N, C-alpha and C positions, 0 to 999 in steps of 0.2 A: 504494500500500500504506500502511496506517495506521502512524503512528509508534509504536514500542514503547518504553515507559519502564519502568525498574525502580524500584520503591518498596519501602520497608521493610515487614516483616510488620506492625509496629505501625500504620503508615499504612493498609495494605491492610485489616486487620481493623477499624480505626476506620471506614473507608468502608463495609465490608460490614455492620457492626453498626448503623451509622446507617441504611442502607437497610432492613435488617430491622426496626429500631425504628419506621420509618415504615410498616410493614406490607407492604413490597414483597418479592416473591420475587426472589432473586438467582441468577445463574449464574456460577460461579467455576471456574477450572481446578483440578484436583486436583494437589496437590504432596505429595511424600513417598511412602513405601512401606508405611506402617503398615496400609493397608487392602488390600494385595495378597492374593490374586490377583484378587478380584472387581472392585476398583476400582484403576485403574492411572494413574500420572502420565504425562502426554504423550498419553494416549488419551481420558481421561474428563473431562468438565465436569460439575459437580454443580449441580443446581437445589435451592436451599434455600429453604424457606418459613418465615416467622416462626412462632413457636410461642406461642400464647396461654397464659397461666398455668394455665388449667383444661383445656387440651387433653390428651387421653389419650396416654400413651406406653406402648409395649409392648416386650417382649423382642424382640431382633433389629432394632429400629429403629436407624437411623444418625442421630446427632444432632451438632449443633455446639454446644459448650458452652464457657463461660469456665472456665479452669483455671489458677489462679495469675494470672500476668500475660500469659497467651496464650489462644488458642482452639484447641481440638482437635476433630476430627471422628472419632468412634469409634462402635462398635456397642454398644448396651445388651445386657449379658449377664444382668443381674439387676436387679430393682427391689425395694428394701427400704424401703417407706414413701416418705419424701421423699429417700432416698439411692439413687443409681443406681450400679451397678457396670458400668463400660465398659472396652472393650479394642479395640485395633486388631486386625483379622483376622490380621495377620502378626507380631504381637508377643505376648510373654508377660505383660508388666506390665499392671496394671489401674489405673484411676482410680476415685475415688468422689465424683463431683460431686453436688451437691444438685440437686433438680428445678428449683429456681429459677435455677440456673446455665445451664440449657439455653436457647438463644436461637433455634434453628432445627432443623428436621427435614429430612432428605434426602427429597425427593419424586420426583425423577427423575434419571436419569443420561443424558447425551448423549455418544455415541461421536463424538469429533471427526473420526475418519477416515471414518466412514460416514454421519454425521449422524443415525443411528438414536437415538431417544429411548426409554428403558426406564422405565416408571412403577414406583415402588417399592411401589405397592399391587397390582401385578400378581402373578398366581400364579407366573410365571416368576421374578420377582425374589425372592419369598418362598421358593421352593424353593432357588434358588441361595444365598440368605443362610443358610438352615439347613444346606445341604450344606457351605458354607464353614466354619461354626462346628463342625459335626460332624467334619470332616476335621482341623481345628485341635485339637480336643479329643483325638482319637485320637493325633495326633502327640505331644502333650504327655504323654499317658499312656504311650506307648511309650518316649519319652525317659526319663521318670521310672522306669519299670519296668526298662529295660535299660541306662540311663545311657549312651545313645548320642546322637550328634549327627546328626540327619537334616537334609538340605538343604531349605530352604523352610519 
């Protein structure tokens, strides 16, 4: 069995950004819960492709971007010129990175339990992404309207 080492987030993302900067697609394990339920820690590995400066971005794309002194992977909710509005599927706060802060785009997700690879340009993925956003929007509106706390 291969040796497992723990490294800091800074070192990990330096390695990932270096590989992306060389034009390589990287596969990384998902950590965190901000993209639940569609993406889940311990189940999903993410295939990230480097993003050319002139590559198109669309609403619902999931992107890796520099944000302050870290990197975040969240879904694009709006595009306002060179400014993006992003949010994790499971959280309410938004970020507003510049287009130039985006370093990679999620192109596929590998289920580590089954080995199944889902392409992010597939109809299935696009429908699941939109459903996830729609359900989140409904929950937010219900909470605001009735001032209640719904789980999830």
